[in-house]
Backbone as numpy.savetxt, mean C-alpha at the origin, in Angstrom:
# Nx Ny Nz CAx CAy CAz Cx Cy Cz
11.55 3.03 2.98 10.70 4.20 2.98 11.60 5.44 2.98
11.12 6.47 2.38 11.92 7.68 2.29 11.82 8.50 3.58
12.68 9.50 3.67 12.67 10.36 4.86 11.38 11.20 4.93
10.64 11.28 3.81 9.38 12.02 3.79 8.19 11.16 4.19
8.42 9.86 4.34 7.33 8.97 4.71 6.85 9.29 6.11
5.55 9.47 6.29 5.04 9.76 7.64 5.42 8.65 8.62
5.67 9.05 9.83 6.09 8.09 10.87 5.06 6.98 11.06
3.76 7.31 10.97 2.73 6.30 11.17 2.77 5.22 10.09
3.25 5.56 8.89 3.39 4.55 7.83 4.57 3.64 8.16
5.67 4.23 8.60 6.83 3.43 9.00 6.47 2.51 10.16
5.72 3.03 11.13 5.29 2.21 12.27 4.42 1.05 11.79
3.50 1.32 10.88 2.63 0.27 10.36 3.45 -0.80 9.65
4.41 -0.38 8.85 5.27 -1.33 8.13 6.01 -2.23 9.11
6.53 -1.66 10.18 7.25 -2.45 11.20 6.30 -3.39 11.93
5.12 -2.92 12.28 4.17 -3.75 13.02 3.65 -4.91 12.18
3.57 -4.71 10.87 3.10 -5.78 9.98 4.09 -6.93 9.90
5.37 -6.62 10.04 6.43 -7.62 9.94 6.32 -8.41 8.63
6.06 -7.69 7.57 5.94 -8.29 6.24 6.78 -7.46 5.27
8.07 -7.71 5.22 8.95 -6.88 4.40 8.64 -6.90 2.91
7.91 -7.92 2.44 7.58 -7.99 1.02 6.38 -7.12 0.65
5.66 -6.62 1.65 4.51 -5.76 1.39 5.00 -4.32 1.29
4.66 -3.67 0.19 5.08 -2.29 -0.02 3.89 -1.37 0.17
4.04 -0.41 1.06 2.99 0.57 1.32 3.37 1.89 0.67
2.52 2.40 -0.20 2.75 3.68 -0.84 1.72 4.66 -0.28
2.18 5.84 0.06 1.30 6.84 0.66 1.32 8.10 -0.19
0.14 8.65 -0.41 0.02 9.91 -1.14 -1.11 10.71 -0.50
-0.82 11.96 -0.21 -1.84 12.82 0.40 -2.31 13.93 -0.53
-1.79 13.93 -1.73 -2.18 14.94 -2.70 -1.91 14.42 -4.11
-2.41 15.13 -5.08 -2.31 14.70 -6.46 -0.86 14.52 -6.91
0.02 15.43 -6.53 1.42 15.29 -6.94 2.06 14.03 -6.36
1.71 13.72 -5.11 2.25 12.50 -4.51 1.66 11.26 -5.15
0.39 11.32 -5.53 -0.22 10.18 -6.24 0.50 9.98 -7.57
0.73 11.05 -8.28 1.44 10.94 -9.56 2.84 10.36 -9.35
3.50 10.80 -8.29 4.83 10.28 -8.00 4.78 8.79 -7.68
3.80 8.38 -6.88 3.66 6.96 -6.53 3.41 6.12 -7.78
2.61 6.65 -8.69 2.29 5.90 -9.89 3.26 6.18 -11.04
4.30 6.96 -10.77 5.35 7.15 -11.78 6.01 5.82 -12.08
5.84 4.88 -11.16 6.37 3.53 -11.37 5.40 2.68 -12.17
4.52 3.34 -12.91 3.45 2.61 -13.60 3.96 1.52 -14.53
5.15 1.67 -15.08 5.69 0.61 -15.93 5.93 -0.65 -15.11
6.40 -0.47 -13.87 6.59 -1.60 -12.98 5.22 -2.20 -12.65
4.26 -1.34 -12.32 2.91 -1.81 -12.00 2.32 -2.54 -13.20
2.51 -1.99 -14.38 2.00 -2.62 -15.60 2.58 -4.01 -15.77
3.89 -4.14 -15.57 4.54 -5.45 -15.70 4.01 -6.44 -14.67
3.77 -5.95 -13.46 3.23 -6.83 -12.41 1.85 -7.32 -12.82
1.01 -6.41 -13.30 -0.33 -6.81 -13.73 -0.28 -7.76 -14.92
0.67 -7.56 -15.81 0.80 -8.46 -16.96 1.30 -9.83 -16.54
2.13 -9.86 -15.50 2.72 -11.13 -15.04 1.73 -11.97 -14.24
0.74 -11.33 -13.64 -0.19 -12.06 -12.78 -1.59 -11.48 -12.90
-2.55 -12.36 -13.08 -3.93 -11.90 -13.11 -4.55 -11.96 -11.72
-3.72 -12.14 -10.70 -4.18 -12.20 -9.31 -3.70 -11.01 -8.50
-3.07 -10.04 -9.14 -2.56 -8.86 -8.45 -3.72 -8.00 -7.97
-3.58 -7.44 -6.77 -4.62 -6.57 -6.24 -4.03 -5.22 -5.85
-4.86 -4.19 -5.93 -4.47 -2.84 -5.52 -5.60 -2.32 -4.64
-5.24 -1.70 -3.52 -6.24 -1.22 -2.57 -5.95 0.22 -2.21
-7.01 1.03 -2.11 -6.89 2.43 -1.74 -7.68 2.68 -0.47
-7.05 3.32 0.50 -7.70 3.63 1.78 -8.44 4.96 1.67
-9.54 5.04 2.40 -10.30 6.28 2.43 -9.52 7.37 3.16
-9.88 8.60 2.93 -9.24 9.75 3.58 -9.81 9.98 4.98
-11.10 9.73 5.14 -11.82 10.08 6.36 -11.27 9.41 7.62
-10.79 8.19 7.53 -10.31 7.49 8.73 -8.94 7.99 9.19
-8.27 8.77 8.35 -7.00 9.40 8.73 -5.89 8.42 9.07
-4.79 8.94 9.62 -3.64 8.11 9.95 -3.97 6.97 10.92
-4.89 7.21 11.85 -5.24 6.16 12.82 -5.91 4.97 12.15
-6.52 5.19 11.00 -7.18 4.10 10.30 -6.28 3.34 9.35
-5.02 3.78 9.22 -4.13 3.18 8.23 -3.78 1.72 8.55
-3.25 1.47 9.74 -2.85 0.10 10.09 -4.05 -0.85 10.11
-5.19 -0.47 10.70 -6.34 -1.37 10.63 -6.78 -1.67 9.19
-6.69 -0.66 8.32 -7.03 -0.86 6.91 -6.10 -1.89 6.28
-4.80 -1.71 6.47 -3.83 -2.62 5.87 -4.02 -4.03 6.42
-4.21 -4.14 7.72 -4.44 -5.46 8.33 -5.70 -6.11 7.76
-6.75 -5.34 7.57 -7.99 -5.88 7.02 -7.80 -6.37 5.59
-7.07 -5.60 4.80 -6.80 -6.02 3.42 -6.00 -7.33 3.44
-4.95 -7.38 4.25 -4.13 -8.58 4.30 -4.91 -9.77 4.83
-5.75 -9.55 5.83 -6.57 -10.64 6.36 -7.56 -11.12 5.30
-8.12 -10.19 4.56 -9.06 -10.55 3.50 -8.40 -11.32 2.39
-7.12 -11.11 2.19 -6.37 -11.81 1.14 -5.79 -13.13 1.63
-5.92 -13.42 2.92 -5.30 -14.62 3.51 -5.72 -15.90 2.79
-6.97 -15.97 2.37 -7.46 -17.17 1.70 -7.44 -17.04 0.18
-6.93 -15.92 -0.29 -6.87 -15.66 -1.73 -5.77 -16.50 -2.35
-6.07 -17.22 -3.40 -5.09 -18.07 -4.06 -4.30 -17.27 -5.09
-3.06 -16.97 -4.76 -2.20 -16.22 -5.69 -1.58 -17.14 -6.71
């Protein structure tokens, strides 16, 4: 994670103990564009697997809702056959 990554995202990443899971955070349009500047990588991932998933968290739950959101997504994918 970069030095600009909010501390709560770094904390969530550590608490998840899943180094293969990448969390991207964007709080504005420019940051969203920056996150998706890797679209060629994303495109290749989608082309390589028809089981790839992408999830977007709502704004309203704020930073406190981030870790529960990520945990819920991961729990929901637990039975998903990749």
